[in-house]
Each structure stands twice: as C-alpha cells, then as structure tokens.
N, C-alpha and C positions, 0 to 999 in steps of 0.2 A: 504494500500500500504506500501511497505517497500523499503529500499534503496538497490539497487544493485550497489556496488562500483566497478568501473573499475580501476584496479591498474596495474602498470608496474614495477615489482620487479627487472627487469634486469638492469636498468640504471636510471640515474637522470641528470637533467640539471646542468651544472657546470660553464658556462661562465657568465660574468657579475660580480656582487659584492655581491651577497646575499647567496651563498652556503658556509656556514661557514666550513663545513667539507673539501670541496675542497680548500678553502683559507688556511686552516690549513696545508694541504698537500703541497701547493705551498710555504708556509712559512717555513715548517720544513722538507720537503722531506721524506725520509724513517724514520726519527725520529718522524714524526707526529703520534699522536694517531689514526689517521684515514688513515694512509698509507696502511693498510691492508683492508680497506673498499672498495677501488677502485682496479680494475683489471689492475695494472700497472706492466710492465716489467722493473724492475730497473736494469737489466743486459742485455741490448740489444746488438746486434752485433756491433753497432757503439760505439766506445770507448768514444767519446765525450759526449755521453748521459748516460753513466753508473752513476747510482745514481741520475739521473735527469729525469724530465718528460717533454716531448716536448709539447708545447702549440701552435698549429698552428692557431693563431688568427689574425695575421697581414694582412692588405690588400695589402701589397707590401713586397718586400724583406726587411729583417731586417735592412740592412745598409741604405737603402733609407728612411725607416720609422724613423730611429734614426737621420739621417741628417736633416730631415724635422722638427725635434723637436716634434714629435707626442707622444713620450714616456716621460711622465712627472713624476718626483719624487715629492712626497707630504709627509708632516709631520703632523700627527694627534697629536697635543700637549696634548690633553686631555687623549689620550690612550698611549702616548709615543711611537708611532709606525710610521715607514716609509713604504710607499707603492709606487709602480710605477703604473701609470694609463695610459691606452691606450683607449682613449675615455671613454666609460662606463665600461670598464673592469679593475678590480683591481688586482694587483699582489703584495702581501706583500713581503717585503724585509726580507731575512734571518737575524734574530737578530745577529747571529754571524758575519755578515758582516756590522753591523751598524758602526763599527769603520772606515770603508771607508768614511763614512759621518762625523762621530763625530770627527775623528782625522784630517780631512782635514783642514789645516791652523790653527791647534790648538795653534801654537805660537802666532797668532794674538789675540786669545781669552785670552791667558795668559798675553799679553801686556795690554789688556783692563782692565782685572780684577786685575792683579797682580799675579805673580807666586805663591805667598803664600796665596792667597785668599782661604778661606775654600771651597767656591763653585767651584773654579777652580780645587782644589785638588780632590774634590769629583767627578767632571766631568772627570778628568783623570782616577780616580779609576774605575768609571763606564764604561768608554771606554774599559779599560783592562778587566773588568768583562764580558762584551759582547764578547770579543775576546776569552775568555776561556770557552765559552759554548761548550758542546759536539757538534760534527759535525752533519749536517743534514743527513749524511749517516749512522748515528749510529743506529744499530738494536738491541743492547743489552738492555733488559728491564729496568734495573736500570739506565743506562745512558740516555735512552730515557726520563724516568721520571724526571731525574735531569735537563735535558735541558728544558723540557716543564714546569717545576716548576720555574726554575731560570730565564728563559727569561721573564716571566710575572713579576717577582719581579723587574728585571732590567728595564722593560718598565715603571712600576709604579714609580720607582726611577727617571727615566729620566723625566717623566711627572711632578713630584713634583719639580724637580730641575728647569725645564723650567718655571714652574708657579711661583716659588719663585724668580727667577733672570731674569728680562727682558733682560739683556744683553746676557744671554745664549740663550734665545728664539730667540732673534734677530740674533745672530750668526748662529743658526741652519737654520733659514730661508735664511740667506745669502748663506750658503753652498748649500741648496736646489736650490737656484737660479743659482748657479754656475753649478750644475749638469744639470740644465735645460737650459743651455746656448743656445743661438740662433745658427742655423747651421753654421754661419761663424766662431764661436769660437771653434776651434778644441779641445781645452783643455777640454771644457765641454763634448764634445762627448766622449773623452777618459775616463773621469770620469764615465759617465753613462754606457759606453760599459764595462768597467772593473767591475762595480758594478753588471750589469746584467749577466756578464759571471761567476760570483761567486754564482749565485742563484741555488736552487735545481730544477729549471725549465729553459727551454730555449724557448724564444719567437721566433716564426718563421712565415714565410709566410704561408697562409692557404693552398697553393698548395703543401706544403711539406708533409702534413698529409698522403696522399696516400702511400708514400714511407717510412716515418720514424717515424710516430706517435707511441708511445710505451705505450699507454693505450687503452684498448679495448673500442669500442664505440658501439652505436646502429647503425648498418649498417655502413654508412660512414659519420655520422653526428657528427662533432667534439664537438658540444655543449652538447652531451649526453654521459656521461662516464659510463661505465659498473661497476656495483657493484659486490662484491664477496658475493653474497647472501648465498653461502654455509656455511659461517661462522656464528656461532650462535649469536655473538655479533652484527653483521651487521643486521641479521634478526630481533633481538629484537629492535635495535635502529630505524629501518625503519618502524616497524609495531606498534609503540606505539599508533597512532591514531586509527588504525584498532582494536587493543586490547581494547581500551577505548570504541569504538562504539559497539563492541561485548558485552562487560561487561554491557553496558547500554541497551542492547536489541534493538539497533537502526539499526543494520546491518542485512539485510535479506539474502544477497548473495554476492559473490565475483566473478568477472570476471577477470581472470588472463591473461594479455596481454603479448604476446611475450614469452610464456613459454619455447620455444626452445632456447632462449638466455641464459638460466640459466645453470650453470655448472652441477647441480644435480637436475633436475626438480622433481623427485619423493621425494627426501629428503625435498625439499621445501614444497611440498604439504603435506607431513607428519607433518611438523612443523606447517603449517596452521591449520590442524585438531587438533593438540595438543593445539595450542593457543586458538582455539574455545572451546575445552573442559575445559581449565583452566578458560576462561572468562565466560563460561556458564556451570557450573558443573551439573546443574539439567536438561540440555537439553537431550531429548530422541532421537532426530533425528540428523544425521550428518549435517554439514554445506552444504549449496548449493554452490558448487564450479564448475565453468566453466573455460575452458582454450581456449585461442585462439591458435588453433593447426591446421596446414594444413596437411591433410592426403592424401596420394596417394590413388588411387582407390582400390589398393590391400592391403592397410595398415590399421591397427586397433590401437586403443588407447592402450597404455600399461596397462594391467589389474591391475597392482599394484598401479596405480595412485589413485584409489578410488575416482573418481570425477563423477559429473552428466553428463558430456559430453563436447562437444566443443561449440564454439560460433556460429557455423552454416554454415561455408563456404562449408563444405562437402555437406550439404543439398542444398545450393545454386546451386551447380553444378550438383548434382543429379537431382534436379528439372528442371534445364535448359535443360538438355539432353532430357527430354520428348518432347520438342517442336522442336527438330532438327531431320530432316528426315535422318536417318542413311544410307538410300539407295543412297543418293546423295554425299557421302563423296568423292568418286573419281572424280565426275564431278566438285565439288567445288574446289578440289585440282588442277585439270587441268585449271580451270579458273584462279586461283591465279597464277599459274606458267606462264600461257600464258600472263596475264596482267603485272605481275611484272618482268618477265624474270628471275626469281630466280628459282633455281633447288633444293635448300636445303630443306630437310624434316624438320619438327618441331624439331625432335631429334637433328639433326645437328645444327639447328639454336640455340637451347638451349645450346648445348655443346660449341659452339663458344661464345655465350653470357656470359656463366659462366667463360670461360677463360679470356674474355675481362674484366670482373669485377675484377678478381683476379690480372690482370696486372695493374689495375688502382685503383679503389676506395678501394679495400681490399688488396692491395699489402703489406701494412705494417703488417696486420694481418698474411698474408702468411709468411712474413719474420720472424716474431716472432716465428711462429710454426716451420719453417725450422731450426732456431737457436736451439730450444729445441730438435728437432729430431737429429740434428747433435751431440749434447752433448750425447744423448743416444747411437748413433752409435759409437762414439769415445770411449765409455766405454767398448766396447767388441771388441776383436781382430778379430772376424769373420766379423764385419761390419764396422770397422774403415776406410776402404778404400772408403766408399761411400762419395762423395764430397758434399759440401753444395749445389752446383748447381744441382746435380743429385737428392738430397733429396727434394729440393724445387720443381723441376720439377715433381717428383712423387706425391708430395702433391697436386700440382695443377691439375694434370691429374686425380687423383682419385676423387677429389672434383668435377671436371667437369663432371665426369661419375656417380656421386652418384645418385641413383634412388629415394631417399626420402630426406626430409629436413634434418633429422639427425637420428642417432641411440642413444641408451641409455646404452651403455656398461659402466660397473663400478658401476651401481646402483643395487646391488643385483645379483640374478641369471641371467645369460645371456639368452636372448630370441633367439630362432632359427631364427626369422625374422631379428634380428640385425646382426647375423653372416652371413646370406644369403646376406643381402644388402652390407655388407663390402666385402665379397668374390666376389660378382658379380661386384662391382665397381672396385676392384683391377684387376680382370681378363679382364674387358673391357678396363681399362686404359692401361694395358700391351699391348693390341693390338694396341692402339693408340700411343704407346710410340715411341719417336724419338731417344731414347738412345740405345746404343749397349748392355749394361748390364741391362737386364730387371729384374734381381734378386732383384733390389732395391724395386720393387713392392711387392715381397714376404716378404721382411723385414718389409715394411710398413704395410702390411696386418697383420703380426704377432703382430706388435706394437698396431695396432688399435683393435685387438681382445684381447690384453694384454697377449697372450700366449708367447710373446717374453720375458716376465719376469719370466717364469717358470724355477726353478732351479738356479736363480740368487740371488744376495744379496737383502736385503730388500730395500736399497736405490735405486737400479736399478729397482726393481719391482714398487716402488712408482713413479719413474720418468716415467716409461712406462704407468702406470695407469693415472697419471695426464695428460700426453700428449694425450692419447686416449680420455679422457673426454674433454680436451680443443679443440681437433680437431672436436669433435661433435658440439661444439659451433660455429665452423667456417663454417661447411657445410650448416648450416641453413641460415645465411645471404648470402652466395654465391648463394644458390638456389633461395632465395627470390629476391635478386637484379638481378640475372641472368635471372630468368624466368619472374617474375611479372613486373619488372621495366626495362627489356631490350628485351628479346625474344618476349614478348607479344606485343611490339611495332615494331617488325620487321616482324612478321609472321601474315598475315591477311587473311587466308583462309576464316574464318567466325569469325569476331572479337567478337561476342557475347560470344564465348567460351573462349576468353582470359580474364578469370576472376580469382580473387584471389582464390587459392585453386583449380583452374580448370586444365584440361588436354586437350588442344586444339587437341591433337592427338585422343582423344576419341570423335568420332562424333556421338552423339545420345545415348540415354538410352532407352532400351526396357521397356515395361510395366511390364514384368515379373521381370526384374532387379529392377525396382522401388519398386514393391511390396516386393521383397525379402529383400532389404535393410531396408524398413520400418518395416518389421516383426522382423528383428534383432534389430532394434532401439527400438521397443516396449519392447523387452526382456532385453536389456542391458543398453540403455541410453535414457529412455523414458522422461527424464527431460532435455535433451540437448536442446540448442537453435536451432531455425529454422529461418535462416536469408535469406532474398532475396535482401535487400539493407543495406549497412553499410557505415560508413565513409571512408572505405578503398576500396570500390568497384571501378572497372574501369568504369563501366556503371551502372546506376540505373536499377532496376528490370524491369520497363516498356520499357526502351530503349533496353535492351537485348531481350525482348519478340518481339519487332518489327523486329529486325535484324534476329532473329531465322527464321522468315518466309522465308527468302531468300533460306534456305535449301530446301524448298518445290518447288522452281521454278528455278533450276540452268540454264536451257536453256534460259528462258526469261531474267533472270538476266544477263547472258553473253551478250545477244543482247543489253540490255539497257546500260550496262557499255561501250560497244564499241561505241554506238551512242553518249553517253555523252562525251566520250573522243574526238570524232571527233568534236562535237559541241564546245567544250571548248579548242580545240588545239591552237587556235589563242591567247588564254589568258595565255598560258604557258610562263614562263620566260626562259631565257637562262643563263647558268653559265658554262663558259669554253666549250661552244658548246653542253652542256647537258641540256635537258629540266628540268625545275623546276616547280612544284614538280616532284619527281621521280614517275614512274608509281605505285610503291608500296604505296607511300604516297597518291597519287591521289585515289587509290582504297580504302585506309583507310578512306579518306574523304567522298567518296560516301556512304560507309556503315554507317559512323557517321551521315550523313545527313538523311539517311533512318530512323535511330533510333531516331532522335531528331526533325525532320521537324515540324515546328509550324503548327497546324491545325486550329487555330483561324482565323477568317476572317480578323481581324484587328491586326495581330501579330506585335510585336515590332521587326522588322527585324534588326534595328540598333543594338539592344542589342544582338540579335541572332548571327549576324555576328561577333560581338566582342567575344562572347563565343566560337564560332567555331574556330576563328582565334587563340585565346589563347590556346584552346585545341590542335590544330595542332602543334603549337610551342612546347608545352610540349611534345607531342608525338614524334616529331623528336629528341628532346633533350634526351628523355628517350631511344630512339633506339640507340643513340650514334654512328651513322654511318656518316651522313652528318653534324651533329651538336651535341652539348652536353651541359650539364649544366656547365661543367668546361671550355670547349672551344667552345662557341657558334659561329656559322658561320653567321654573320649578313647579308651577301649577299644572302645566301640560304634562310634564314628566312624572309628577306624582300620580296623576290620574292614569297615565299609561302604565306605570308600574302596578297600580292597583288592578287594572284590567288584566294584565298578564297573570297576576297572582290569582285572580278570581276565576279565570277560565281553565287553570291547570290544577291538577290534584295537589292537595286534598280538597280544595274549595270548589272544584269544577262542577258545573251544572251536569248532572248525570245524563241528561238527554244529549248534550254536546259530546260527552265522552263516549256514550254508547254508539254514536255515529263516527266520531273522529278516530278513536283508537283503532278499531278494526280496519278502517280505510287506510290509515297511516301504515299499519303493519302489512297490509296487503301490498301497498305500493313499495314498501321497503324490500319485499322479496324481489321485485323486478329491479330495484335499485342495486341489490346485491349482485344480480346477474350482470347488470351493466358494469359494475365495478370489476367483476372477474374478467370481462372482455377488455375493459380499459387497462387492467394490470397486464394482461398478456400482450396487448398491442404496445404498451409503453416499453416492455422488455424486449420486444422483437423488431420494432420499427427502426429504421436507420437513425442512429444517435446513441447517446449515453444516458441511460435511465437515472433520474434523480429521485431517490426515495427519501421523503421527508420523515423526520423522527415520528415514530408512533404509527405510521401508516402501514406497517406490516400486517396489522389486524384492521378491522373496520374502525373508522374514525368519524366522529360526528362533530368535529371542531368547526367553529365559525371564525370570523375575522379576529385578528389579534385584539386583546390579549388572550382570547379563548384558545387559540392554537398554540399558545405558549405554556399551557398547563403541563405539569410534570407527566412524563410518559411512564407507564407501568412496565418497566423493563423486566422485573422478575416474572411477570406474566408471559412476556414474549420469550424469555429464556426457557421457561417451563414448556411453552407451546412448541418451541423448536426442539427441545429435548424429547418431548412426546412424539413429535413427527419422526425424529431419528429412530426412536425405539420401535414405533409401529412399522416403520419401513423394514426393519430387520425381523420383526416378529411375524409379519404376514406379507402377502403380496400387495403391490401398489394399487391394484384394482380394488381390492377389499378396503384399503385405506381410503380411497376416494369416495366409496359409498358411505363410509362412516363419517367422513368430513361433510358430505352433503346432508346427512341426517342431523348434523350439528352445525348447520350453516351459520347460525347466529354467533358462534364463538369466534368466527373469523379465521379459524385454522385452515379453511379451504383456500383463502387468499394467501396465507403464509406458505402453504404447500406450493401454490402456483409460483410465488416469488422464489422459493427455495430451489425448486426443480429447474426453473428457467434460468436463474442465475448460474446454476451449475453447468448448464449447457453453454452459457456465454463464456464461462471460464474454460470449458473444454474446447470451444471453437472460437477463439477470440478474433481471428482474421475474418471469419464469416460476418461477424457483427461490425467489425471496424471497416471492412472493405467490400463486403458482399453486395450484390445487386438486390434490388427490390422489384419483384415481378408479381403483378396481380394474377390470380389463379382463375382459370375458366370455370364458371358455374352454370348449371342449367337446372331448370325446374321452377316450380311455382313460388318458392320462398327465397329466391336469390336476393330480394331487397332486404332480407333480414339477416344477411350473412356477409361477413368480411373474411376474405381468404387471400393470402399472399405468400410468396416464397422468398426466402433469403438464400442466395446461392453464392458460393465461392469455390472455384476449382471443383473438387469432387465432393463438396459438402453441400447439403441442401436441407433446409428446415422450412416447414410449411405451418403457418399459423391459421387457425380456423376458429371463428368466434361469432356468436349471434349478436344482433342489435334489435332495438324496438321490440323487446321481448313481451311486453304487455299485450301488444297487438298480436304477436306471433302465437302466444299461448292463450289468447282470448280471455285474458284476465284471470286465468286459473293459476293458483300459486303452486305450480309444479315446475319441473325442470325441463329444458328443451331437449328431451330425449325421444328417440323412436320415430317410427314412420308416421304415426298420427300427427306429429308436429311438423315433420319435414316433407312428408309426401314423396314426390319424385325428384327432389332436389339432389343433384350429384356434383361431385368434385372431380375434375380431370387432372390426373397426375401421370408422370412416366410410370411404366409398369415396374413392379418389384415389391419388396417388402418394406413397409413403413412402420416405425415404432413410435407410438404415442408416449412421449417421455413423461407425461403427467399421470397416465394410468398404467403404463407398462404393457398395454395391448400391442399386438402386431397386426397390421392391416395389410392385405395383399390385393394387388390389382391396379389397373390404370384408371378405372372409373369407380370411385368410392361414393356410396350413398352417405349423405350427411346424417341420416338416421343411424348409420353404423359408426361414423366418425365421432359423433357426439352422443353415443349411447350410454356413457358412464359418467361423464363430467361435462359441465356446461361449455368448456372451451377445450381445444386440442392443440398440441404442438407435435407435429410429425417430423421425425428426423430420419435421414438416410445418407449413407456414405456411398460414393461411387454411383450416384444417381445419374441418369441421363439428363442432359440440359433441358430446362423448361423454356419453351419458346415464348 
C-alpha cells in the first residue's frame, strides 16, 4: 500500500494563533514577506481599508466588543512583542506603533529612573527607533527588508532592556493594564481604539465579511484564506513536505482538492509534475494525480492538465442515473409542483440561488471584481461611461447564467469550449438584464475572452488578463454555493439526484449512454477514481439507491404522499397563519425518511429522530428561504423540529406509521438490489474504486456531519471474519443463499466487495489497462440489464447486473432470479466455461440465459482465462 495524500492548495487556515505567515501579514501589512502569499486586495473600494486587511472575527460589533473589554493587549517580555488577543485569536501589534504603548506616560518612567539614567535614555532611543521603521504599507523591496530586519532587532533590544531593568518591565505592564482598562474607564478605551485603528488590519464583526472582506476565502469561510499558488515562491514554501515525501518514495499519489479555486490550475499541475521529476529523477512513470473537479454532463477535462482523472463525482452521477426511470420525469415534476406549489424549473431555481449567494455570502468577492473591472473600463474612453453599479450588475448576471463551474482562459491556447461557455453566459445574461444599456455585457464578454486587450498597451492587456482569470475563480464558488448548498435544498423533484456534481434536470441515464461514457473513460482516464460515497456527498450511496426507486412508481408515490400529508396535518405548526413545515420541506422529509428508514426490528429511534431533526434544520438553513445559517429563524425551526418528533416513533400517528413503515421497507428491498448493482459496477468499470469509510455494509448516512459518525469497525471485522470462515466451511453457492436470506445485515454487499477486490488484485492489468466492451443482449428484459466485459490479452471478466428492479419484479420483494423474471433474455459470450466468482458456479456455452446467470445472486461476475476476443 502507498499513501494517497489529499491536499488543498487553494487556501489555508488562518484564525487563531498558530499560522505564522498570517500573523506576519497582520503585523506588517503589505511590508510583510508573506503579503504576496495571500490573495488580499490592498486597494479596495472602501478608502478606510486601503493598505489594511479586514479580519471579521468578532462576535459582536467592534464598539460593543471593545467596551466589554474583550480585546486584551498583552506583552511577551521574552520576545519583546505586543499583541492584542480576542479570546484564542492573536493579533500582533505593528512594531511601528509600539510607541503608542512605550511612550504613554513616559515622564513617569523618567521620574522613577531619573532623566539621565542610561536605561531610560536607551528606552527613549528605542521608542524613537520603533517610530522610524518603514511603514506597513511599504512595497519597495529594500524598504520592506529594512523594516523586517530592524523590527526584530528592536524587539530583541526591548526584551533585553525589560529583562535587565525590572522597573521598565513593571512600567510596561502598567501601561498594558491601562490599555486594558475596564469598560467604565473611557481613557483606556480611547487608548486601545487608537492603537487598533493604526494597525494594518481592522477587526470587525463577523457579519461584515459578506460585504467588505478584502481577502479571498474558501467559499464564505473566513477562517480559510486563499493562497496565491500561482507564485513560484508560494508553491515551493507550501509543498516542502510533499517534496520530502516524494524524494523518500513515500508518496504514491496526490488528490488535489478544490482545483477550480486556483488562479492557474494547469500551471499548478505542471509545477507538481516538475516537482515529482526533481524528487524522483529515475522515475519512469508520471505521478498519479487526481483532481476534485465537477464536470457538467457536456464538459470534459482540459486535455493539457495531464492528470489521471477526477475524484469521481462524475461517475457518481452517471451511475445514479441508471437507476432512475427517465420515463417518469414529467410525472415526478408534476408531483413536486403540485405538492410544493412552486412553479420554478430547476434552471430558474439555480439562477435565483446563485444571485442570492452573490448578494450575501460572496458579495465582497463580487465587489472586489467590480472594482477591478471599473478600473479597466475607466482606462478606455469607449467604456469609461459604464458605472460601477452597471458593471457589478453585469458581473452578477453573467455568473448567475454560467453553464459550468469555470473556464480556463489565460492558460495557454484558448479552448473552443471556454469561448462557447462565456459567449453563451453573456448572451443569456443580456436577456435577463434589467438595464437599458445592454452593451455592458458585450464589454464584459470581450474582457472575459481577453480580446478587449487586443491593440492596447501592455498594462491594459495585463489588467484584462488578470481580471479574466480572477473572474474564473469567482464563478466556481458561486456555482458550488448556489447549486450544491442552496438550489439542491430548494428543489426536491427527486432528491437523490441532488448530489455533488449532479444535474437534477437530467432525469435518468440510458444504458447506451452509460456504456459510451465508460468506453471513453477506458481510453482517456482509465485510472480516474470511481466514487459512490464521499465526505462531501449529500446522501450516502445506499440512501440514494432507495430514493431512486420512487422514479419507478410516480402514481403510487403521489397517492402515498397525499395520504401522509392528511395523516400528519394535525401535527403541523403555524407561523403567521402559514403551516410549518412548508409543503416543500415536508416533501423533502418524506423522501429523506424513505432513504434512511431503520429496518432493524429493535432500531434506536431516539437516535434516528435526532439525526433527522438535525438534518432538516441544516436543510432549511442551506435553502436560505425561511431560515439560514446567518439569520436562523428559531420559531420556524422549533416548529419543524416538533413536527419531525411528532411524526416519528414513539409519538407517531399510528395511521401514518401503518402506511409508511411497510412502504419504506418494501422500497428498501429494491434499494438494496440497486446498491448491489452499483457496488459491482463501481468495482469493475474503468477506474479506481473509492470506498468511503463504513460503506462496506449498508449505510444510511446523510450530509455531513451525519456521514462523519464513528464507523462500527468491530462489526465489519467480525463480518469479514465470518465470511472467511463460511467460505472454508461450505461452498460459495450455499454462502450466497445464506447472505440473501440475511440481506439486511449487509454481509451480501461485503461479500461482493471482498470477492471482486480479490479479482482486481489477481488481475491488476485487466483493470488498469483493459478494454470496456458492452455485451450483446437479447430478449424482453434487456432494458433492465447492464452487461459489459473487461478484457486484457487472455483475460476476460464479464459483469452482469439488473436495474429498475421494482418494475422488473412488479413490486414483489423477491430476488431477480429465474425464468419468470427474465423470460427469454440471453447473454452472448464466446463459447467455453465461465466461472461466477461470486457464487462459485461454472456456466458453459456461448448463449447464456440471464435466468441461469442470475439464478443464485442478484449480480454476477464471470471470469475466464484464454477466452476468445469479444467483438
């Protein structure tokens, strides 16, 4: 085994007191040696913030925090350094401003020591030296170096002086106490306020961040500041550990998280490959690089990236679509609209959600971009009349209409896809525009395509290029927050499709499309990850598989939802005359219960109720309609919690439970069958399967933090041990029958994992390099069957698995075995003996009936060596 290191190059944690780079920036501002490491706008629109960084860390308004005495000045005598502390957060004082502290009441120190005392004279001289340091806004290299050198000399001098003379140390602590005066002493407040007002940072209430923060963050998380990874010195400084692990041969692979947050992703990946070559000069293979990249269905990875593929969200959603009946899309849409009373399509929902995000969480990012674009517009007489408001509006509209997470203009030759995406977004935005002069969108299009710089000065061209590349960093979080963390919690047609990297508007994936994508994958990205559950999923793989079944029974589903609503109507709360929860939230709740309903006879319903209650509160806050993380509505949330508690055991209405529980258990059976198919396909399609913690058995986890719950590893160890023992005690076919008889334990899924991974270990080249070929099927049930072969030289494996099993089995909770299920459906293979590695059976012939292939287990994996090629 080797280490696959998951790294996040776009940002780093900065709050607290342990990030020395960030503390250096707070202490020295633009003069810091690390000022260019972080993506800070030192020249924002607000004049008061020029040359300063806004730090929105306070739990209340600045004045209130100051008056309560929560900002504490401290002196580190050993380091000769002053800092202001806000609970656990440290804010160094600009050394040039130390005289505000050192010189305060200096005459008193002179009286104590004597005006001619050598230590007092030295103290005066040192105070003057601090005041003569270059400014924190200094950007000239030599002056920066002078400041960073001299401030440390002066600090050491202060430390030595305080250590040598107890009177000076006592005096300094007295002054610190005066700055930390209790709220009643206005003089202390004025001292602290004046000191903080002179710093290269401004402390502010955390709510200010959305509008005024001037450093780029990871989405809207203030604690995570973006790095300028496009700079060589930043790359080198942040990758020292990785370089060391590479040089020692300890690192097998890298998973690059949030690749779209980088200014220049391709340049970053090229640097990684170069680093690998430098660390491993004798290596013959390129490094194994994966990127967390969300691709639209029509989008492809930039070919110049030269990576092994993505972390697998594209496969997650391709796979999921197989279990959704595309014929019921309109029916499910009608149900959703009828229940929720909403008329917006998903496109409109997403558009409004992205606009909402840009007006709130990402407003400051939009403001910074608008300011940059305004400077570009002002530099040309043809565009100088565009106002800041018009430019900001255009930027918002185009981002709201953007069809992909981002483009990659500015990194080498422009791709046609990037141009098409930008032109499409600008054209659609122009139609949405509420402004009279829509030519601003043409200007913005030309800037984003960088054609606006043609024939202009080098400075103008560089400004256009930098803006275009920074805007690309903006559309990615807008789409992620707008879609994954907002629209997905507003639009509930079939919530199992509301998945990271998913497209809820795409209702189902055909078998032909599934085969086509996998054939392309085997040629281009055969080492990409195949994920079905991750730490970021909205619902775990088995939860989605249960909910997918609803697409097969829209008419019955509509009847059941109507009955449940009537049964639970008396449990609804009221808020200003409106029922709580809303019908949309109630509909989300029922789908969530379908996906997670406990099937154990002695389920811990108290824990289950707590999980569902917490999930629903998170869901309504993410939706940002009736409540939100920033402005939670306690009245709505309390009534929502009460509704969840009242409809679930032990308080549940018996009429509701009598209908819901059997229905949920019946659908869970088909969800289990879906999950077995999903597991087999993940382990056999081109790529590297990613098995998330705990998913060896059935998992009912929802979005984090629910999917971070401790995993019962002793149970999994015991299950694996039992499987090993049963394999030796009896034949595999008997074992499979026993596993199906105890389907709810999840051991059948573990058996499938165990056996298929053993085959992958035995035939690694087949899975790493083998072809993917659809298998010919004939008969009346071919629409319910996936079959393909993986071939490499003389090795052949054939995967066979059912889909849409509720329809296939006509709703009967049985297994897809035998001729009554499959009728005349047959599988065409080269003649010879085939061994089902899951059941141990041997099958002979060139035309195998599916009734025979799937007679003992819901899925099959047929292996053969020296098989004739499959055409």
